[in-house]
C-alpha positions as semicolon CSV with decimal commas, in nm:
position;residue;x (nm);y (nm);z (nm)
1;X;5,916;-5,396;-5,640
2;X;6,063;-5,201;-5,353
3;X;6,019;-4,881;-5,550
4;X;5,652;-4,960;-5,607
5;X;5,602;-5,024;-5,238
6;X;5,764;-4,707;-5,151
7;X;5,538;-4,505;-5,391
8;X;5,233;-4,684;-5,241
9;X;5,343;-4,586;-4,902
10;X;5,400;-4,218;-4,998
11;X;5,057;-4,216;-5,173
12;X;4,898;-4,360;-4,862
13;X;5,062;-4,102;-4,639
14;X;4,954;-3,818;-4,871
15;X;4,602;-3,943;-4,870
16;X;4,596;-3,958;-4,491
17;X;4,746;-3,607;-4,475
18;X;4,477;-3,481;-4,716
19;X;4,207;-3,657;-4,511
20;X;4,341;-3,493;-4,191
21;X;4,356;-3,158;-4,373
22;X;3,997;-3,194;-4,487
23;X;3,888;-3,278;-4,131
24;X;4,094;-2,984;-3,995
25;X;3,942;-2,761;-4,254
26;X;3,590;-2,867;-4,177
27;X;3,658;-2,819;-3,801
28;X;3,803;-2,467;-3,883
29;X;3,494;-2,369;-4,093
30;X;3,262;-2,503;-3,822
31;X;3,448;-2,301;-3,553
32;X;3,441;-1,998;-3,769
33;X;3,070;-2,017;-3,817
34;X;3,022;-2,070;-3,440
35;X;3,235;-1,760;-3,368
36;X;3,025;-1,554;-3,619
37;X;2,704;-1,668;-3,453
38;X;2,840;-1,599;-3,104
39;X;2,959;-1,249;-3,211
40;X;2,606;-1,164;-3,358
41;X;2,440;-1,299;-3,034
42;X;2,653;-1,083;-2,795
43;X;2,627;-0,780;-3,026
44;X;2,247;-0,799;-2,993
45;X;2,236;-0,901;-2,619
46;X;2,144;-0,549;-2,507
47;X;1,790;-0,608;-2,604
48;X;1,762;-0,900;-2,357
49;X;1,926;-0,736;-2,058
50;X;1,745;-0,778;-1,725
51;X;1,590;-0,484;-1,535
52;X;1,739;-0,531;-1,192
53;X;2,083;-0,506;-1,075
54;X;2,077;-0,852;-0,908
55;X;1,930;-1,038;-1,216
56;X;2,169;-0,842;-1,432
57;X;2,461;-0,967;-1,209
58;X;2,345;-1,327;-1,272
59;X;2,315;-1,265;-1,642
60;X;2,655;-1,091;-1,650
61;X;2,816;-1,383;-1,475
62;X;2,684;-1,623;-1,732
63;X;2,789;-1,392;-2,013
64;X;3,147;-1,368;-1,872
65;X;3,164;-1,746;-1,853
66;X;3,050;-1,779;-2,210
67;X;3,291;-1,512;-2,327
68;X;3,571;-1,705;-2,162
69;X;3,480;-2,022;-2,356
70;X;3,453;-1,818;-2,680
71;X;3,790;-1,667;-2,605
72;X;3,949;-2,020;-2,583
73;X;3,777;-2,126;-2,903
74;X;3,892;-1,811;-3,090
75;X;4,246;-1,885;-2,983
76;X;4,218;-2,246;-3,121
77;X;4,077;-2,120;-3,446
78;X;4,355;-1,863;-3,492
79;X;4,610;-2,154;-3,450
80;X;4,429;-2,366;-3,703
81;X;4,434;-2,068;-3,951
82;X;4,806;-2,047;-3,908
83;X;4,826;-2,414;-4,007
84;X;4,589;-2,386;-4,306
85;X;4,669;-2,059;-4,435
86;X;4,786;-2,014;-4,804
87;X;4,777;-1,736;-5,053
88;X;4,479;-1,854;-5,246
89;X;4,178;-1,615;-5,304
90;X;3,955;-1,843;-5,095
91;X;4,175;-1,825;-4,798
92;X;4,194;-1,453;-4,819
93;X;3,812;-1,440;-4,780
94;X;3,836;-1,677;-4,487
95;X;4,108;-1,479;-4,320
96;X;3,911;-1,149;-4,363
97;X;3,602;-1,320;-4,199
98;X;3,840;-1,437;-3,905
99;X;3,986;-1,082;-3,855
100;X;3,638;-0,936;-3,849
101;X;3,534;-1,189;-3,587
102;X;3,850;-1,119;-3,386
103;X;3,786;-0,735;-3,387
104;X;3,429;-0,787;-3,282
105;X;3,524;-1,006;-2,980
106;X;3,794;-0,762;-2,874
107;X;3,519;-0,497;-2,863
108;X;3,291;-0,735;-2,666
109;X;3,576;-0,829;-2,415
110;X;3,643;-0,450;-2,357
111;X;3,265;-0,389;-2,308
112;X;3,240;-0,687;-2,066
113;X;3,516;-0,535;-1,858
114;X;3,347;-0,197;-1,847
115;X;3,007;-0,346;-1,762
116;X;3,167;-0,557;-1,479
117;X;3,307;-0,234;-1,324
118;X;2,973;-0,059;-1,358
119;X;2,785;-0,358;-1,220
120;X;3,007;-0,368;-0,925
121;X;2,946;-0,007;-0,854
122;X;2,567;-0,061;-0,889
123;X;2,568;-0,367;-0,663
124;X;2,755;-0,173;-0,397
125;X;2,498;0,113;-0,429
126;X;2,196;-0,126;-0,426
127;X;2,330;-0,308;-0,117
128;X;2,393;0,029;0,050
129;X;2,033;0,151;-0,025
130;X;1,899;-0,181;0,086
131;X;2,083;-0,147;0,416
132;X;1,961;0,206;0,461
133;X;1,602;0,111;0,395
134;X;1,629;-0,172;0,653
135;X;1,757;0,082;0,909
136;X;1,470;0,332;0,822
137;X;1,214;0,063;0,860
138;X;1,363;-0,030;1,194
139;X;1,335;0,337;1,300
140;X;0,971;0,350;1,191
141;X;0,902;0,029;1,392
142;X;1,056;0,201;1,694
143;X;0,879;0,524;1,648
144;X;0,549;0,347;1,602
145;X;0,593;0,156;1,919
146;X;0,703;0,465;2,108
147;X;0,392;0,658;1,971
148;X;0,155;0,389;2,077
149;X;0,303;0,383;2,429
150;X;0,269;0,754;2,482
151;X;0,031;0,883;2,748
152;X;-0,258;1,086;2,601
153;X;-0,300;1,456;2,669
154;X;-0,508;1,501;2,979
155;X;-0,675;1,847;2,963
156;X;-0,762;1,814;3,326
157;X;-0,390;1,776;3,431
158;X;-0,274;2,090;3,609
159;X;0,073;1,992;3,676
160;X;0,291;2,194;3,433
161;X;0,599;1,982;3,493
162;X;0,418;1,670;3,380
163;X;0,282;1,852;3,077
164;X;0,607;1,998;2,977
165;X;0,778;1,660;3,013
166;X;0,522;1,516;2,766
167;X;0,582;1,818;2,535
168;X;0,955;1,757;2,527
169;X;0,896;1,388;2,456
170;X;0,657;1,473;2,168
171;X;0,894;1,721;2,025
172;X;1,186;1,465;2,033
173;X;0,966;1,221;1,836
174;X;0,875;1,493;1,597
175;X;1,250;1,574;1,538
176;X;1,318;1,201;1,487
177;X;1,050;1,185;1,231
178;X;1,198;1,483;1,039
179;X;1,534;1,298;1,035
180;X;1,365;0,977;0,898
181;X;1,192;1,187;0,629
182;X;1,526;1,344;0,518
183;X;1,668;0,979;0,489
184;X;1,378;0,877;0,278
185;X;1,444;1,169;0,045
186;X;1,808;1,082;0,025
187;X;1,743;0,723;-0,058
188;X;1,502;0,812;-0,325
189;X;1,758;1,047;-0,492
190;X;2,022;0,773;-0,472
191;X;1,796;0,511;-0,619
192;X;1,768;0,712;-0,946
193;X;2,108;0,572;-1,064
194;X;1,979;0,218;-1,044
195;X;1,809;0,008;-1,319
196;X;1,433;0,072;-1,391
197;X;1,325;-0,246;-1,203
198;X;1,523;-0,160;-0,894
199;X;1,388;0,197;-0,906
200;X;1,031;0,072;-0,917
201;X;1,078;-0,174;-0,636
202;X;1,246;0,088;-0,412
203;X;0,985;0,353;-0,506
204;X;0,703;0,117;-0,388
205;X;0,890;0,042;-0,071
206;X;0,961;0,413;0,000
207;X;0,589;0,496;-0,056
208;X;0,489;0,248;0,207
209;X;0,747;0,388;0,450
210;X;0,622;0,742;0,376
211;X;0,269;0,643;0,448
212;X;0,379;0,495;0,789
213;X;0,575;0,816;0,859
214;X;0,284;1,045;0,770
215;X;0,054;0,843;1,006
216;X;0,298;0,876;1,300
217;X;0,327;1,253;1,219
218;X;-0,046;1,302;1,229
219;X;-0,075;1,152;1,572
220;X;0,221;1,353;1,712
221;X;0,080;1,671;1,552
222;X;-0,247;1,622;1,730
223;X;-0,074;1,558;2,063
224;X;0,143;1,866;2,009
225;X;-0,146;2,096;1,925
226;X;-0,357;1,977;2,227
227;X;-0,062;2,008;2,467
228;X;0,047;2,341;2,339
229;X;-0,299;2,480;2,394
230;X;-0,317;2,334;2,739
231;X;0,018;2,475;2,848
232;X;-0,059;2,816;2,707
233;X;-0,391;2,823;2,888
234;X;-0,222;2,708;3,220
235;X;0,058;2,963;3,181
236;X;-0,202;3,252;3,122
237;X;-0,404;3,137;3,417
238;X;-0,087;3,144;3,637
239;X;0,000;3,490;3,502
240;X;-0,342;3,634;3,584
241;X;-0,320;3,476;3,928
242;X;0,008;3,641;3,994
243;X;-0,141;3,983;3,884
244;X;-0,439;3,936;4,118
245;X;-0,195;3,897;4,414
246;X;0,044;4,173;4,298
247;X;0,097;4,471;4,520
248;X;0,053;4,703;4,225
249;X;-0,311;4,591;4,206
250;X;-0,399;4,764;4,526
251;X;-0,179;5,075;4,468
252;X;-0,418;5,344;4,336
253;X;-0,144;5,591;4,322
254;X;0,002;5,419;4,018
255;X;-0,312;5,512;3,815
256;X;-0,342;5,864;3,699
257;X;-0,669;6,003;3,817
258;X;-0,688;5,768;4,111
259;X;-0,931;5,532;3,939
260;X;-0,984;5,214;4,130
261;X;-1,131;4,894;3,988
262;X;-1,436;4,925;4,205
263;X;-1,511;5,276;4,078
264;X;-1,401;5,232;3,720
265;X;-1,664;5,229;3,445
266;X;-1,614;5,263;3,076
267;X;-1,844;5,479;2,852
268;X;-1,852;5,587;2,493
269;X;-1,545;5,548;2,268
270;X;-1,334;5,419;2,560
271;X;-1,541;5,106;2,580
272;X;-1,452;5,026;2,217
273;X;-1,087;5,008;2,324
274;X;-1,123;4,644;2,435
275;X;-1,362;4,529;2,152
276;X;-1,149;4,333;1,901
277;X;-0,821;4,356;2,090
278;X;-0,621;4,058;1,986
279;X;-0,300;3,929;2,153
280;X;-0,066;3,676;1,983
281;X;0,166;3,487;2,202
282;X;0,492;3,331;2,061
283;X;0,645;3,098;2,318
284;X;1,022;3,080;2,338
285;X;1,029;2,773;2,562
286;X;1,029;2,416;2,424
287;X;1,105;2,537;2,078
288;X;0,737;2,589;2,016
289;X;0,659;2,732;1,679
290;X;0,291;2,756;1,712
291;X;0,145;3,096;1,787
292;X;-0,169;3,070;2,003
293;X;-0,410;3,361;1,970
294;X;-0,597;3,522;2,260
295;X;-0,877;3,773;2,260
296;X;-1,021;4,035;2,490
297;X;-1,381;4,168;2,487
298;X;-1,556;4,422;2,703
299;X;-1,885;4,357;2,891
300;X;-1,981;4,640;3,125
301;X;-1,685;4,688;3,357
302;X;-1,525;4,349;3,300
303;X;-1,272;4,227;3,035
304;X;-1,321;3,865;2,921
305;X;-0,990;3,716;2,835
306;X;-0,949;3,375;2,673
307;X;-0,781;3,150;2,422
308;X;-0,933;3,124;2,071
309;X;-1,059;2,775;2,005
310;X;-1,108;2,685;2,366
311;X;-1,350;2,723;2,645
312;X;-1,095;2,873;2,875
313;X;-1,218;3,224;2,978
314;X;-1,042;3,442;3,230
315;X;-1,203;3,765;3,372
316;X;-1,018;4,078;3,473
317;X;-1,140;4,424;3,546
318;X;-1,029;4,687;3,290
319;X;-0,782;4,835;3,550
320;X;-0,629;4,498;3,611
321;X;-0,607;4,452;3,240
322;X;-0,421;4,773;3,183
323;X;-0,187;4,700;3,476
324;X;-0,111;4,372;3,324
325;X;-0,030;4,538;2,990
326;X;0,225;4,747;3,177
327;X;0,025;5,081;3,166
328;X;-0,015;5,335;3,444
329;X;-0,276;5,535;3,253
330;X;-0,654;5,517;3,288
331;X;-0,830;5,402;2,963
332;X;-0,974;5,745;2,901
333;X;-0,623;5,899;2,883
334;X;-0,498;5,642;2,631
335;X;-0,435;5,761;2,284
336;X;-0,473;5,566;1,960
337;X;-0,082;5,549;1,930
338;X;-0,068;5,369;2,254
339;X;-0,270;5,082;2,133
340;X;0,042;4,898;2,037
341;X;0,221;4,760;2,342
342;X;0,480;4,485;2,410
343;X;0,510;4,316;2,744
344;X;0,807;4,084;2,797
345;X;0,847;3,839;3,085
346;X;1,063;3,536;3,149
347;X;0,876;3,293;2,909
348;X;0,680;3,503;2,664
349;X;0,680;3,793;2,410
350;X;0,338;3,942;2,404
351;X;0,272;4,131;2,071
352;X;-0,049;4,329;2,104
353;X;-0,204;4,489;1,797
354;X;-0,519;4,694;1,740
355;X;-0,727;4,534;1,466
356;X;-0,950;4,835;1,397
357;X;-1,272;4,948;1,548
358;X;-1,464;5,231;1,391
């Protein structure tokens, strides 16, 4: 009787062990299938990646969390495989599936680490670009406020000091605009390394900033052109005034032939000397790059001298005109080779050229 009870106990324990093995086997197969599905999902996850670095960071964070869970599940499955493993042909197939899943996840873990490093770099670049754009936007706000507060150019203002102060202020703003323009170009170049969604957003923001920049540039350019013309006309007027009061004007001995302005008249070919004579003035002060063009025409015995594009006209006698050019010859003694003359004073380099008169 005792032997029978012992056999029943052994049979019951074996049944329980087999039942546990069946449960463990089912759990193992379920985990194996779940790992295979997860491996397939993460292998095809590239088709679902977000298009901005910030949304990608959120997706990557979820992905890393899920991979950590799968890593724990894979470790449990490997431990179960060690318990259930035998040398049967069925188990060999199962073990091959498990090794394939393990290799696939090792690749996914390595790729996740690489993406984490790349994403960290992209996030740093995106934040740096975002900070730079905020600074540029603040600079544009300041320049817009500064431009709107500028005093307009008053063509009736005769005080050169005031006008030159305005010119310096306009030039400083213009230089600041060029610096902002360079920063916009730099941000655009750096944004090319970001994702397509970030590039599109930054490109739209840059376009709006560039429109604001060009709007300010147009206003400053108009101010500069008006002020440069006004300063050039005022400087020319002052130069003529100094000539009219110069001792050389009354010294007839400095002119060969003793020709005075009151006696001087131009006839024939000599009168063509003044027709079409053009003077270009390149100012060295204030870093001006524009080149105003002046003209001289002859009417009887007077030379009309003015700035192209303006109504400012100054009148000199031919003798005064020649004295101003630095000549001590009368017009009738001037040869064609002498029609090119340079006069240099403190502020200007005057380049005169003959434009051709038949």
